[in-house]
C-alpha positions in Angstrom: 54.1 24.8 -44.3 56.9 22.3 -44.4 56.4 18.8 -45.4 56.7 17.4 -41.9 54.0 19.6 -40.6 51.7 18.6 -43.5 52.3 14.9 -42.8 51.5 15.5 -39.2 48.3 17.4 -40.1 47.3 14.7 -42.6 47.9 11.9 -40.0 45.8 13.8 -37.5 43.0 14.4 -39.9 42.9 10.7 -40.7 42.8 9.8 -37.1 40.1 12.4 -36.5 38.1 10.9 -39.4 38.6 7.5 -38.0 37.4 8.6 -34.5 34.4 10.3 -36.2 33.5 7.1 -37.9 33.8 5.1 -34.7 31.9 7.7 -32.6 28.7 6.3 -31.6 25.6 7.8 -33.1 22.5 7.4 -31.0 20.0 6.7 -33.8 22.3 4.1 -35.2 22.8 2.4 -31.8 19.1 2.4 -31.3 18.4 0.8 -34.7 21.2 -1.7 -34.4 20.6 -2.8 -30.7 16.9 -2.3 -30.0 15.9 -5.9 -30.5 18.9 -7.3 -28.4 18.0 -4.9 -25.5 14.3 -5.8 -25.7 15.0 -9.5 -25.8 17.4 -9.2 -23.0 14.9 -7.4 -20.9 12.1 -9.7 -21.7 14.1 -12.7 -20.7 14.4 -11.2 -17.3 11.0 -9.7 -16.6 8.9 -12.2 -18.6 6.4 -9.4 -19.8 6.6 -7.6 -23.2 5.0 -4.4 -21.9 7.5 -4.2 -19.0 10.3 -5.2 -21.3 9.4 -2.2 -23.5 9.6 0.1 -20.5 13.0 -1.4 -19.5 14.2 -0.9 -23.2 13.2 2.7 -23.2 15.0 3.3 -19.9 18.2 1.6 -21.3 18.2 3.9 -24.3 17.5 6.9 -22.2 20.5 6.0 -20.2 22.5 5.5 -23.4 21.5 8.9 -24.6 22.7 10.5 -21.3 25.9 8.6 -21.2 26.8 8.4 -24.8 30.1 10.3 -24.3 31.2 7.9 -21.6 31.4 4.9 -24.0 34.8 5.2 -25.6 34.7 2.5 -28.2 31.8 1.5 -30.5 32.6 -2.3 -29.9 31.8 -1.8 -26.2 28.3 -0.5 -26.9 26.6 -3.8 -27.2 28.0 -5.3 -24.0 27.2 -2.0 -22.2 23.6 -1.9 -23.4 23.1 -5.7 -22.4 24.6 -5.1 -18.9 22.4 -2.0 -18.4 19.3 -3.8 -19.7 20.0 -6.6 -17.2 20.4 -4.3 -14.3 17.4 -2.1 -15.2 15.3 -5.3 -15.7 16.3 -6.7 -12.3 15.6 -3.5 -10.6 12.3 -3.2 -12.2 11.4 -6.7 -11.1 12.4 -5.9 -7.5 10.5 -2.8 -7.5 7.4 -4.5 -8.8 7.7 -7.4 -6.3 8.0 -4.8 -3.5 5.1 -2.9 -4.8 2.9 -6.0 -5.2 3.9 -7.3 -1.7 2.9 -3.8 -0.2 -0.4 -4.0 -2.1 -1.2 -7.6 -1.0 -0.4 -6.7 2.6 -2.6 -3.7 2.5 -5.5 -5.6 1.0 -5.1 -8.5 3.6 -5.0 -5.9 6.5 -8.0 -4.1 5.0 -9.9 -7.3 4.6 -9.0 -8.4 8.2 -10.1 -5.1 9.6 -13.3 -5.1 7.6 -14.0 -8.6 8.7 -13.2 -7.9 12.3 -15.3 -4.7 12.1 -18.3 -6.6 10.6 -18.0 -9.3 13.3 -17.7 -6.8 16.1 -20.7 -4.9 14.7 -22.7 -8.1 14.6 -21.6 -8.9 18.2 -22.5 -5.4 19.4 -25.9 -5.5 17.8 -26.7 -8.9 19.3 -25.5 -7.7 22.6 -27.5 -4.5 22.4 -30.6 -6.6 21.5 -30.0 -8.8 24.6 -29.6 -5.7 26.7 -32.8 -4.2 25.5 -34.7 -7.5 26.0 -33.4 -7.7 29.6 -34.3 -4.1 30.3 -37.8 -4.6 28.8 -38.4 -7.4 31.4 -37.7 -4.9 34.3 -40.8 -3.2 35.7 -41.0 0.6 36.1 -39.8 2.7 37.9 -36.9 0.3 38.5 -35.9 0.3 34.8 -35.9 4.1 34.5 -33.9 4.5 37.7 -31.3 2.0 36.4 -31.1 3.7 32.9 -30.8 7.2 34.4 -28.1 6.1 36.8 -26.2 4.5 34.0 -26.3 7.7 32.2 -24.5 9.4 35.1 -27.5 11.2 36.9 -27.2 11.6 40.6 -30.0 10.1 43.0 -31.3 13.6 43.4 -31.6 14.2 39.7 -33.3 10.9 39.1 -35.8 11.5 42.0 -36.6 15.0 40.5 -37.0 13.7 36.9 -39.2 10.7 37.9 -41.1 12.4 40.7 -39.9 9.9 43.3 -38.6 10.1 46.8 -34.8 10.5 46.7 -34.2 8.1 49.6 -35.8 5.2 47.6 -33.7 5.7 44.5 -30.8 3.7 45.8 -32.9 0.8 46.6 -34.7 1.0 43.1 -31.3 1.0 41.3 -30.0 -2.0 43.3 -33.2 -3.9 42.6 -33.1 -3.1 39.0 -29.4 -4.2 38.7 -30.3 -7.6 40.2 -33.2 -8.0 37.9 -31.2 -7.0 35.0 -28.4 -9.5 35.8 -31.0 -12.2 36.3 -32.9 -11.6 33.0 -29.7 -10.9 31.0 -28.2 -14.2 32.1 -31.2 -16.1 31.0 -31.3 -14.4 27.6 -27.5 -15.0 27.1 -27.9 -18.7 27.8 -30.9 -19.0 25.4 -29.1 -17.4 22.4 
């Protein structure tokens, strides 16, 4: 080899050694910058546990993008920028999740409250109906109940052993009696 080539090879070797020195090693980057990344994350999320999660995410991203950081002096600003972005995204995600949970709890509580109120109203209304029905004399009460269940006059007459022509009259009288008694019970309560 001539001397010019040797000088060229020596210069290239020195540059390669300098690049190797400057090449970012993940373990060193973690050791040097962990506290900075953690403090940055904690300043945004205001929670140490969440800041640890953010810090892990930042160093995971560093591990996957180590080759994209050209200069070692750009590592710290890159880590801080990524830590800020991940922390903000984490906060947004948590706020959205909490809002969804709160809305779900509110809706569930409202549904439960409405359901409980409706059940109470229905029970009270059923009690009033039963009281009003109990004040109607037989066979009028049975005719009314069977008619409300969808039976025809003929079926009612057969099941109660009554004359079919009188069933319509019994049902009409029972309805009037029911309205009269139900109205009184409704006003008392």
